[in-house]
C-alpha positions as CSV (number, residue, x, y, z in Angstrom):
1,M,-30.8,88.2,20.7
2,T,-33.0,86.4,18.2
3,T,-34.7,83.0,19.2
4,L,-32.6,81.3,16.7
5,F,-29.6,82.3,17.9
6,K,-30.1,81.5,21.1
7,R,-31.0,78.1,20.6
8,T,-27.9,77.6,18.8
9,I,-25.6,78.5,21.4
10,A,-27.5,76.2,23.9
11,A,-27.4,72.8,21.5
12,S,-23.3,74.0,21.5
13,L,-23.3,74.5,24.9
14,L,-25.3,70.8,25.6
15,L,-22.8,69.4,23.2
16,G,-19.7,71.0,24.8
17,F,-21.3,68.9,27.8
18,A,-21.3,65.9,27.0
19,A,-18.1,65.8,25.1
20,A,-16.4,66.4,28.1
21,A,-18.5,64.2,30.3
22,P,-17.2,60.4,30.3
23,A,-20.0,58.1,28.7
24,H,-19.6,55.1,31.1
25,A,-17.0,56.2,35.0
26,E,-14.2,53.8,35.8
27,G,-15.4,51.8,38.8
28,T,-18.8,51.0,38.3
29,I,-19.4,47.3,36.6
30,S,-23.2,45.4,36.4
31,I,-23.2,42.3,35.3
32,A,-26.0,39.9,33.8
33,R,-26.1,36.2,35.0
34,Q,-28.0,33.2,34.8
35,F,-29.4,30.6,36.2
36,G,-27.3,27.4,36.5
37,V,-23.8,25.9,38.3
38,V,-22.3,27.2,34.8
39,Y,-22.1,30.9,36.6
40,A,-20.9,29.5,39.2
41,L,-17.8,31.4,38.4
42,L,-19.5,34.7,39.0
43,N,-20.7,33.5,42.2
44,V,-17.3,32.5,43.7
45,A,-16.8,36.5,41.8
46,E,-19.4,37.5,44.0
47,D,-19.0,35.7,47.4
48,Q,-15.3,36.3,47.8
49,K,-15.7,40.0,46.2
50,L,-13.1,39.3,43.7
51,I,-13.4,42.3,41.5
52,E,-13.1,44.8,44.4
53,K,-10.3,43.4,45.3
54,H,-8.3,43.5,42.5
55,G,-9.6,47.1,41.6
56,K,-7.9,47.8,44.7
57,K,-4.4,46.2,44.1
58,N,-4.8,48.6,40.8
59,G,-6.2,52.0,43.1
60,L,-10.1,52.0,42.6
61,E,-13.2,51.0,44.1
62,I,-15.4,49.4,42.3
63,K,-19.2,49.2,42.7
64,V,-20.4,45.7,41.3
65,E,-24.0,45.5,40.6
66,W,-25.7,42.1,39.9
67,K,-28.4,41.3,38.1
68,Q,-30.4,38.2,37.8
69,L,-32.0,37.3,34.0
70,S,-33.2,33.8,31.9
71,G,-32.6,34.0,28.2
72,G,-30.3,34.8,25.9
73,A,-32.0,37.4,23.8
74,A,-33.5,39.3,26.9
75,V,-29.3,39.3,28.2
76,N,-29.1,40.4,24.8
77,D,-31.1,43.3,25.0
78,A,-30.0,44.8,28.4
79,L,-26.0,44.3,26.8
80,L,-27.5,46.4,24.0
81,S,-29.8,49.0,26.3
82,G,-26.6,49.7,28.6
83,A,-28.6,48.0,31.0
84,V,-25.8,46.1,32.1
85,D,-21.9,46.1,30.8
86,I,-21.2,42.3,31.0
87,A,-23.5,39.8,29.8
88,G,-23.6,36.0,30.7
89,A,-25.2,33.8,28.2
90,G,-24.7,30.1,25.7
91,V,-22.9,30.8,23.1
92,G,-25.7,31.2,20.6
93,P,-26.7,33.9,22.3
94,L,-23.4,35.8,21.7
95,L,-23.1,34.5,17.9
96,T,-26.0,36.5,16.9
97,I,-25.2,39.6,19.1
98,W,-21.5,39.6,17.0
99,D,-22.6,39.7,14.2
100,R,-25.4,42.0,14.5
101,T,-23.3,44.5,16.4
102,A,-20.3,44.3,14.2
103,G,-19.5,47.6,12.5
104,R,-21.3,49.7,15.4
105,Q,-20.9,48.7,19.3
106,N,-18.6,45.9,18.1
107,V,-19.7,43.3,20.9
108,K,-17.6,40.4,21.6
109,G,-16.9,37.9,24.1
110,V,-14.3,38.1,27.7
111,A,-14.3,34.6,28.6
112,S,-15.5,31.4,28.9
113,L,-17.4,30.2,32.7
114,G,-15.5,26.9,31.7
115,S,-17.1,23.3,29.5
116,F,-20.2,21.4,31.2
117,P,-22.2,18.5,29.0
118,Y,-25.2,20.2,28.4
119,Y,-29.0,17.1,28.3
120,L,-31.4,17.1,27.2
121,V,-33.7,15.1,28.9
122,S,-36.8,13.9,28.4
123,T,-39.6,12.1,30.6
124,N,-41.5,10.5,27.4
125,P,-39.7,6.2,27.2
126,K,-40.6,6.1,24.0
127,V,-37.5,9.0,23.1
128,K,-34.6,6.9,22.5
129,T,-33.7,9.6,20.0
130,I,-34.2,13.0,18.3
131,A,-35.9,11.2,15.7
132,D,-37.9,10.6,18.2
133,F,-39.9,13.5,18.7
134,T,-42.9,14.1,17.5
135,E,-46.3,16.9,17.9
136,K,-47.0,15.8,21.1
137,D,-43.3,16.2,22.8
138,R,-42.5,19.8,24.2
139,I,-38.8,20.8,25.0
140,A,-38.3,23.9,27.0
141,L,-35.5,25.9,26.1
142,P,-34.7,29.2,28.1
143,A,-34.8,31.3,24.2
144,V,-36.0,29.2,21.9
145,T,-33.6,30.0,18.4
146,V,-31.4,31.9,19.8
147,S,-30.1,29.9,22.7
148,V,-26.8,27.4,22.6
149,Q,-28.9,25.5,23.9
150,S,-31.4,26.2,21.1
151,R,-28.4,25.9,18.9
152,I,-26.9,22.7,19.5
153,L,-30.2,21.3,18.5
154,Q,-30.5,22.8,15.6
155,Y,-26.5,21.6,14.8
156,A,-28.1,17.8,16.3
157,A,-29.9,18.0,13.5
158,A,-29.2,18.9,11.1
159,K,-25.9,16.3,11.4
160,Q,-29.4,13.4,12.0
161,W,-31.3,14.8,8.9
162,G,-29.0,17.8,6.8
163,E,-28.3,20.9,7.4
164,K,-31.2,21.9,5.5
165,E,-34.0,20.9,7.3
166,F,-31.0,21.9,11.0
167,A,-35.1,23.7,12.0
168,R,-36.4,20.9,11.8
169,L,-37.3,20.4,16.1
170,D,-38.2,24.2,16.7
171,K,-41.3,23.4,16.6
172,F,-41.4,21.8,19.6
173,T,-39.7,24.1,21.5
174,Q,-41.5,26.2,24.4
175,T,-39.1,29.2,25.7
176,L,-38.4,28.7,29.7
177,P,-36.4,29.4,32.5
178,H,-34.6,26.2,34.2
179,P,-35.6,26.0,37.4
180,D,-39.2,26.7,35.8
181,A,-38.3,23.9,33.1
182,A,-36.8,21.4,35.9
183,A,-39.9,21.7,38.0
184,A,-42.3,20.9,34.9
185,L,-40.5,17.9,34.4
186,I,-39.5,16.5,37.9
187,A,-43.7,17.4,38.3
188,G,-45.1,15.8,35.6
189,G,-48.5,16.0,34.6
190,T,-47.8,19.2,32.3
191,E,-46.8,19.7,28.3
192,I,-42.9,20.5,28.8
193,N,-41.9,16.5,28.6
194,A,-38.4,17.5,27.7
195,H,-35.7,20.6,28.6
196,F,-32.3,20.9,27.1
197,G,-30.8,22.8,30.7
198,N,-27.9,23.1,32.1
199,P,-26.4,21.7,35.2
200,P,-27.5,21.1,38.3
201,F,-31.5,21.7,36.9
202,Q,-30.7,18.2,34.5
203,E,-29.4,16.5,37.6
204,Q,-32.5,17.2,39.7
205,E,-34.5,16.0,36.8
206,L,-33.1,12.6,35.9
207,A,-32.8,12.0,39.6
208,G,-36.3,13.4,40.8
209,N,-38.4,12.1,38.1
210,P,-38.0,8.0,37.5
211,N,-38.6,8.6,33.7
212,A,-36.5,10.9,33.1
213,H,-33.2,10.0,30.5
214,I,-30.6,11.7,28.8
215,V,-31.7,11.9,24.9
216,L,-28.4,13.9,24.5
217,N,-26.1,15.4,25.3
218,S,-23.9,18.4,23.9
219,Y,-20.4,17.2,23.7
220,D,-21.8,14.5,21.3
221,V,-23.0,17.0,19.1
222,L,-20.0,19.1,19.3
223,G,-17.5,16.8,19.5
224,G,-16.1,17.1,22.6
225,P,-15.9,19.6,25.3
226,S,-16.9,22.9,24.7
227,S,-17.4,26.1,26.4
228,A,-21.5,26.7,26.4
229,T,-21.8,30.0,28.9
230,V,-19.3,32.9,27.6
231,L,-19.2,36.5,28.9
232,Y,-19.2,39.1,26.8
233,A,-19.3,43.0,26.2
234,T,-19.6,45.9,24.0
235,E,-16.2,47.3,22.6
236,K,-17.1,51.0,24.0
237,F,-17.2,49.4,27.6
238,R,-14.0,47.7,27.4
239,N,-12.4,50.9,26.1
240,E,-13.4,53.1,28.6
241,N,-13.4,51.2,31.4
242,P,-9.5,49.5,31.3
243,K,-9.0,48.9,34.5
244,T,-12.6,48.2,35.6
245,Y,-12.5,45.9,32.6
246,R,-8.6,44.4,34.0
247,A,-10.1,43.6,37.4
248,F,-13.6,41.9,36.2
249,T,-11.3,39.4,34.1
250,A,-8.2,39.2,37.1
251,A,-11.1,37.8,39.0
252,L,-12.7,35.8,37.2
253,A,-9.3,34.1,36.2
254,E,-8.8,33.7,40.4
255,A,-12.7,31.9,40.6
256,A,-11.3,29.2,37.9
257,Q,-8.8,28.6,40.0
258,Y,-10.5,28.4,42.2
259,A,-13.3,26.5,41.6
260,S,-11.0,24.5,39.7
261,T,-8.7,23.3,43.2
262,N,-11.5,23.9,45.7
263,P,-15.0,21.9,44.5
264,E,-16.3,21.8,48.2
265,G,-15.4,25.8,48.4
266,A,-17.2,26.7,45.3
267,T,-20.1,24.8,46.0
268,D,-20.4,26.2,49.6
269,A,-20.3,29.8,47.4
270,F,-23.0,28.8,44.6
271,L,-25.9,28.4,47.6
272,R,-24.8,30.9,49.3
273,V,-24.9,33.5,46.4
274,T,-27.8,32.2,45.0
275,K,-29.7,30.6,48.1
276,S,-30.3,27.7,46.4
277,K,-32.2,25.3,48.5
278,I,-30.7,22.2,45.7
279,D,-28.8,19.6,47.0
280,R,-25.1,20.5,48.7
281,A,-24.4,16.9,47.3
282,L,-26.0,17.4,44.3
283,V,-24.6,20.4,43.7
284,L,-21.1,19.1,44.6
285,K,-21.1,16.4,42.0
286,V,-21.5,18.7,39.8
287,F,-18.3,20.5,40.7
288,K,-16.7,17.1,40.3
289,N,-17.5,15.7,37.5
290,P,-14.1,14.7,35.7
291,E,-16.3,15.8,32.1
292,V,-16.7,19.5,34.1
293,K,-14.2,22.4,33.3
294,F,-13.6,25.7,34.7
295,S,-11.2,27.5,32.9
296,V,-11.8,31.0,31.6
297,E,-9.7,30.3,28.2
298,P,-13.0,29.3,25.5
299,Q,-13.0,25.9,24.3
300,N,-14.6,23.7,21.4
301,T,-16.5,26.7,20.1
302,L,-16.1,27.1,16.5
303,G,-17.3,24.6,15.3
304,L,-20.9,25.5,16.3
305,A,-19.7,29.1,15.4
306,Q,-19.2,27.8,11.3
307,F,-22.5,26.2,11.1
308,L,-24.2,29.1,12.5
309,Y,-22.7,30.4,9.3
310,R,-23.5,27.6,6.9
311,V,-27.1,27.1,7.5
312,G,-27.6,31.7,7.8
313,A,-28.5,32.4,11.3
314,I,-24.9,34.4,11.0
315,K,-24.1,36.7,8.7
316,K,-20.3,36.7,9.2
317,Q,-17.9,34.3,8.4
318,P,-15.6,33.2,11.9
319,A,-12.0,31.8,10.2
320,S,-10.9,31.8,14.4
321,W,-12.2,32.7,17.8
322,R,-10.2,34.6,18.1
323,D,-12.8,36.4,15.7
324,Y,-15.4,36.9,18.3
325,F,-13.6,37.3,21.6
326,F,-11.9,40.0,22.6
327,E,-7.9,39.5,23.3
328,D,-6.9,39.2,26.6
329,P,-3.7,38.4,28.5
330,V,-6.6,35.4,30.6
331,I,-7.1,34.0,27.4
332,T,-4.2,33.5,25.4
333,K,-5.5,29.9,24.2
334,G,-8.9,29.3,23.0
335,G,-10.7,27.3,20.3
């Protein structure tokens, strides 16, 4: 038997084994989340073991792995490398990865994590609007030019100076995880004197530094309440793990219902899972904020998506939010 023939047989056997083995076994799911109350539905799902509960309803034992990351770029890398199955990040990172994986991994949104106003907070008394930022200011963001905060800031700049100037404020931004940015803003004395964050970090800053004030509210830029933070996955994971995927979305819908009707319990779940030392009253205030809506159905995302297309940040033009979200019974409505 020649060496070439032996290699051919070995290669054929390996291909046969690869074809026979599933790419991903039903019953396991790895979920990436970041920092803040915007991920509270995932905290509730973990605290109450809702994914496992809904898996058992379909006769499936599900092993859930939770991973903590920071920044849309890191989350997207983890998803595409296969390190996680479900990615939690802003609409900005979702639109970026949806655009770049079309025809390949075909990443799309799974669900929203709710609608929250995001505040751009500054401790510089001279900064009243985004037009007042100068070279002396540094704006902390979870990921420069990728995060939803950076995209909303670009959208605001485009409305202020015209779409050709959408990146005008990018030079003042700096990547920093929300907890670190909040600590820097509250303490003062660092080059970071502004932070485009999310709850509860923005509330901590406003309560913890007498100079902290709101320069921009994301709802004002986006024209009303909007889903800033979402979950997304590859088409491959969704198709090859239908029972696990259904259990996950059902768990998420139950968590949204719980958070909407039981803010006290949801606050405690958030604090237990995150082991956060944040004042409970401050967190509860976020949960009870009438501008906050816990819903898995995306709200008011298309405007930002179409803006990103117009300025060339994404190449595909979305005609509807359904273009970048998977169809699912839990998100029959959206925007």
